[in-house]
C-alpha positions in Angstrom: 0.0 0.0 0.0 1.1 3.6 -0.6 2.0 5.7 2.4 -0.8 7.5 4.1 -0.4 11.3 4.6 -1.2 12.4 8.1 -1.8 16.2 8.1 -2.0 18.4 11.1 -4.6 21.2 10.9 -5.2 24.2 13.2 -8.3 25.6 14.7 -8.7 28.0 11.8 -9.1 25.1 9.3 -7.8 25.8 5.9 -6.7 29.4 6.5 -3.2 28.6 7.8 -3.0 25.3 5.9 -0.1 25.3 3.4 -1.3 25.1 -0.2 0.7 21.9 -0.8 -1.1 20.2 2.1 -4.5 21.4 0.8 -3.7 20.1 -2.7 -2.8 16.7 -1.3 -6.2 16.7 0.6 -8.2 17.4 -2.5 -6.2 15.0 -4.7 -6.9 12.2 -2.2 -9.7 9.6 -2.7 -10.3 9.0 1.0 -10.3 11.6 3.7 -10.3 10.5 7.4 -10.7 12.7 10.5 -12.9 14.0 13.2 -16.2 15.6 12.4 -14.7 19.1 13.0 -11.7 18.4 10.8 -13.8 17.1 7.9 -16.2 20.0 8.1 -13.4 22.3 6.9 -13.7 20.6 3.5 -17.4 20.7 2.5 -16.6 20.5 -1.2 -14.3 17.4 -1.0 -15.3 15.0 -3.8 -13.9 11.7 -2.4 -15.1 9.5 0.5 -15.0 10.8 4.0 -14.6 8.6 7.1 -15.2 10.0 10.6 -12.9 8.6 13.3 -15.1 7.0 16.0 -14.8 4.4 18.7 -11.0 4.1 18.9 -8.3 3.6 16.3 -7.9 -0.2 16.1 -10.8 -0.6 13.7 -9.6 2.3 11.6 -6.1 0.7 11.3 -7.7 -2.5 10.1 -9.6 -0.6 7.4 -6.7 1.5 6.3 -4.3 -1.5 6.2 -6.2 -2.9 3.2 -6.8 0.5 1.5 -5.3 1.0 -1.9 -6.7 4.5 -2.6 -4.8 7.7 -2.0 -5.6 8.5 1.7 -5.2 11.5 3.9 -5.8 11.5 7.7 -6.5 14.8 9.4 -5.5 15.5 13.0 -5.2 18.5 15.3 -1.9 20.5 15.4 1.1 18.2 15.6 -0.2 14.6 15.3 2.8 13.2 17.0 2.3 15.4 20.1 -0.2 13.6 22.3 -2.1 12.9 19.0 -3.1 9.9 16.9 0.2 10.0 15.0 2.2 7.9 17.5 -0.3 5.1 17.3 -0.9 5.2 13.6 2.8 5.4 12.7 3.5 2.1 14.6 0.8 0.3 12.6 0.8 1.8 9.1 3.1 3.4 6.6 2.6 7.1 7.5 4.0 10.4 6.4 3.4 13.1 9.0 3.0 16.7 8.1 2.4 18.7 11.3 0.8 22.1 12.0 1.5 24.3 14.9 0.5 22.6 18.2 -1.7 24.1 20.8 1.3 24.1 23.1 3.3 26.3 20.7 0.3 28.7 20.3 -0.2 29.0 24.0 3.4 29.7 25.0 3.7 32.2 22.1 0.6 34.0 23.4 2.3 34.6 26.8 5.8 35.1 25.4 7.4 32.2 27.2 9.8 29.5 26.1 8.3 26.0 26.4 11.4 23.8 26.0 11.6 23.7 29.8 7.9 23.2 30.5 6.4 20.0 32.0 3.7 18.9 29.6 0.9 16.5 30.6 -2.3 15.5 28.9 -5.6 14.7 30.7 -7.4 14.5 27.4 -9.3 11.3 27.6 -7.3 10.4 30.7 -7.9 10.5 34.5 -6.5 13.3 36.6 -5.4 10.6 39.1 -1.8 11.3 40.1 -1.8 14.8 38.7 -0.9 16.4 42.1 2.5 14.7 42.6 3.3 15.1 38.9 2.8 18.8 39.0 4.0 19.6 42.5 7.1 21.8 42.6 7.4 22.3 38.8 7.8 25.9 37.7 6.0 25.8 34.3 3.3 23.3 33.4 1.2 22.8 30.3 -2.0 20.7 30.5 -3.9 19.4 27.5 -7.6 19.3 28.5 -10.9 17.8 27.4 -14.6 18.4 28.0 -14.5 16.5 31.3 -11.1 17.6 32.5 -11.8 21.3 31.8 -9.9 24.3 33.2 -12.4 24.8 36.0 -12.2 21.1 37.0 -8.4 21.3 37.0 -8.5 24.4 39.2 -10.8 22.7 41.7 -8.5 19.6 41.7 -5.4 21.7 42.4 -7.1 23.7 45.1 -8.1 20.5 46.9 -4.4 19.8 47.3 -3.6 23.4 48.4 -1.6 24.2 45.2 -2.2 28.0 45.4 1.3 28.9 44.3 0.2 28.8 40.7 -1.6 31.2 38.4 -3.1 29.9 35.2 -3.3 30.9 31.6 -6.1 29.5 29.5 -6.0 29.7 25.7 -9.3 28.8 24.0 -9.6 28.0 20.3 -6.1 29.2 19.7 -5.5 30.3 16.1 -9.3 30.2 15.4 -11.9 32.9 15.0 -13.2 32.4 18.6 -9.7 32.6 20.1 -9.7 33.9 23.7 -6.7 34.2 26.0 -6.9 35.0 29.7 -5.0 34.7 33.0 -6.6 33.5 36.2 -6.0 32.8 39.8 -7.1 29.3 40.5 -10.0 30.4 42.7 -11.4 32.4 39.8 -10.7 29.7 37.2 -12.7 27.3 39.3 -15.8 29.4 38.8 -15.4 30.1 35.1 -16.9 28.3 32.0 -14.7 27.8 29.0 -15.0 27.1 25.3 -14.5 23.4 24.5 -11.0 23.6 22.8 -8.5 24.9 25.3 -5.2 24.5 26.9 -4.0 25.4 30.4 -0.6 26.7 31.4 0.4 26.9 35.1 3.1 29.4 36.2 4.6 29.2 39.6 4.4 32.6 41.2 5.7 31.7 44.7 7.3 28.9 46.5 5.2 26.1 47.8 6.0 23.5 50.5 8.8 21.1 49.9 9.0 17.6 51.3 12.1 15.5 50.6 12.4 11.8 51.4 12.0 11.2 55.1 9.1 13.4 56.2 9.1 13.9 59.9 6.6 11.7 61.7 4.9 14.7 63.5 4.1 16.2 60.1 1.6 13.4 59.4 -1.9 13.4 60.9 -2.2 10.3 63.1 -4.8 8.7 65.4 -5.7 10.7 68.5 -5.2 10.3 71.4 -3.5 7.0 70.3 -0.5 7.7 68.1 2.2 5.5 66.6 0.3 3.8 63.8 2.8 5.0 61.3 6.0 3.6 59.8 8.6 5.7 61.6 10.8 8.0 59.5 14.0 6.1 59.8 12.3 2.8 59.0 10.4 4.4 56.2 13.5 5.7 54.5 15.2 2.2 54.7 12.0 0.5 53.5 11.4 2.8 50.6 15.0 2.5 49.6 14.7 -1.3 49.6 11.8 -1.0 47.2 14.2 0.4 44.6 11.6 2.7 43.0 12.0 4.6 39.8 9.9 7.5 38.4 7.4 5.2 36.6 7.0 2.5 39.2 3.7 0.9 40.0 3.6 0.4 43.8 1.3 -1.5 46.1 1.2 -0.5 49.8 -0.6 -3.2 51.8 -1.8 -2.0 55.2 -1.1 1.6 54.5 -2.5 3.0 57.8 -1.8 6.8 57.8 -0.3 6.5 54.3 3.3 7.5 55.1 5.0 4.9 52.9 2.5 5.4 50.0 3.0 9.1 50.1 6.8 8.8 50.1 6.5 6.3 47.2 4.2 8.6 45.2 6.8 11.4 45.5 9.4 9.2 43.9 7.2 7.3 41.4 5.4 10.5 40.3 5.0 9.3 36.7 3.9 5.9 37.9 1.0 4.9 40.2 0.6 3.9 43.8 -2.2 1.6 45.1 -2.9 1.4 48.8 -5.2 -0.7 50.9 -6.2 -0.4 54.5 -8.8 -2.3 56.6 -9.4 0.4 59.3 -11.9 3.0 58.3 -10.5 5.6 60.7 -7.0 5.2 59.2 -8.6 5.6 55.7 -9.9 9.0 56.7 -6.6 10.0 58.2 -4.7 8.8 55.1 -7.0 10.9 52.9 -6.1 14.0 54.9 -2.4 13.2 54.6 -2.7 12.7 50.9 -4.2 16.2 50.5 -1.5 17.8 52.7 1.4 16.1 51.0 0.0 16.4 47.5 0.0 12.7 46.8 -3.0 11.5 44.7 -3.0 7.7 44.7 -5.6 5.0 44.7 -6.8 4.2 48.2 -9.1 1.2 48.9 -10.9 0.4 52.2 -10.6 -3.3 52.5 -8.7 -6.3 53.8 -5.9 -7.7 51.6 -5.6 -9.9 49.6 -9.1 -8.9 48.7 -9.2 -6.0 46.1 -5.6 -6.7 45.0 -7.1 -8.1 41.8 -8.3 -4.6 41.0 -4.7 -3.2 41.0 -2.4 -3.4 38.0 0.7 -5.6 38.3 3.3 -3.9 40.5 7.0 -3.1 40.2 7.3 -3.0 44.0 5.2 -4.1 47.0 5.4 -2.9 50.6 3.6 -4.9 53.2 3.2 -3.1 56.5 0.7 -5.4 58.0 -0.6 -8.9 57.1 -3.6 -9.3 59.5 -2.8 -13.0 59.7 -3.0 -13.5 55.9 0.7 -13.9 55.1 0.4 -17.0 53.1 -2.4 -15.7 50.9 -0.7 -12.3 50.5 2.5 -13.9 49.4 0.6 -16.1 46.9 -0.9 -13.0 45.2 2.2 -10.9 45.5 4.6 -13.5 44.0 2.2 -14.2 41.1 1.6 -10.5 40.3 5.0 -8.9 40.9 6.7 -7.8 37.6 10.0 -9.1 36.5 12.8 -7.4 38.5 10.4 -6.3 41.2 10.8 -6.1 44.9 8.8 -7.1 47.9 9.5 -5.3 51.2 7.9 -6.4 54.5 8.2 -4.8 57.9 7.9 -7.2 60.8 7.9 -6.5 64.5 7.9 -10.1 65.8 10.2 -13.0 65.2 7.1 -15.1 64.3 6.2 -12.8 61.5 9.8 -12.6 60.4 10.0 -16.5 60.2 6.7 -16.8 58.4 7.7 -14.1 55.8 11.2 -15.5 55.2 10.0 -19.1 54.8 7.1 -18.1 52.6 9.3 -16.0 50.3 12.0 -18.6 50.0 9.5 -21.3 49.2 8.3 -19.1 46.3 11.8 -18.7 44.8 12.8 -15.4 46.3 16.2 -14.3 47.7 15.7 -12.6 51.0 17.8 -9.9 52.7 17.0 -8.9 56.3 17.9 -5.8 58.2 17.2 -5.5 61.9 16.8 -1.8 62.6 17.3 -0.9 66.3 17.2 2.9 66.4 17.2 5.5 69.1 16.3 9.2 69.0 17.8 11.9 71.1 15.6 13.5 73.8 16.5 16.5 76.0 16.6 16.0 79.7 17.2 19.3 81.5 20.4 20.6 79.9 21.5 17.1 78.9 20.6 14.6 76.2 19.4 11.1 76.5 18.1 8.5 73.9 14.7 6.9 73.6 14.7 3.6 71.7 12.3 2.9 68.9 10.7 -0.6 68.6 13.1 -2.9 66.7 11.9 -3.6 63.2 12.8 -6.4 60.8 13.0 -5.0 57.2 12.7 -7.9 54.8 13.6 -7.3 51.2 13.0 -10.0 48.6 13.6 -10.5 44.9 13.5 -13.5 42.7 16.8 -15.3 42.7 17.2 -15.4 38.9 16.6 -11.6 38.7 19.4 -10.4 40.9 20.6 -7.0 39.7 
């Protein structure tokens, strides 16, 4: 089959379309695109096909097509567009137009090579908080559901008031409108359907590096202590060997301290946490908002609900509730190649059960006994209070040692 031409088109339709591209379109025998794109060519003489219900069926149709074919897309088809998918499946020649990102940054006179770009077009906003947090310049591709007002409400729910927003609507088109907003104002405003959001950091926000102090977390009152202590947390998260795109399970998350630390590292990945205690679930939600960590939190008793989570790169088990054997069955079956399981145990019985269970399932096990003390003032002197000893069990499959 002859190569298919994939042509990017702006909001102004044919007005800014190069004459060569326009000639290719009218010389083609099959024109494919969204309804808006096709409407720019009412006098087209060939067959028109509207893209609907995903791209797989379109690929199958085009794979057997012998006619001269042009596919229309918005802006740069390889920038969060259909071009990436189609080019992997079909012989495609790509001819881009100016992307909405280029238009938007041109309107505010800012460079965009150093911007963090993310799309919530057709995607969930889950995880957006940790992905954006701390970045100085952010561009967000929107859709009708994840509109600028919804994005503003989302960011405000995580206290991210250090940003102001620019919204560009129908950029390059006749209805073009460009405005700056404070997030509170943007949350109360309606927008035209085609838009893009740029966030600019105007002041410093809070910063939390690995090892958040225990007293920064909301905990049970008057009973405290249901939290993985900072020193143990640092060692355990390190043992998980997380990377930016890791998928992480936190089983028995309690106040969410490990899940929050993991989400800060795996900000382009995803964290899934489960907790059986309803009070701890509510506390965890408050901590998530405070520390800007938006992960999936499930109220339940593991291993139930783990089938709802995607396969993990790393698993932290902070509590087993007497289900060690069943948990290890699920975790060993679902853990991705090269993944790690880390278990915190406070008793020698749990240590023994975990080590035997992991070794029986083909894992190599490393154990660290952490016996830590913290300084405490006494008059003008200093003494030390011991923390409970914790066994940190780290496991990986023997054939996958790195």
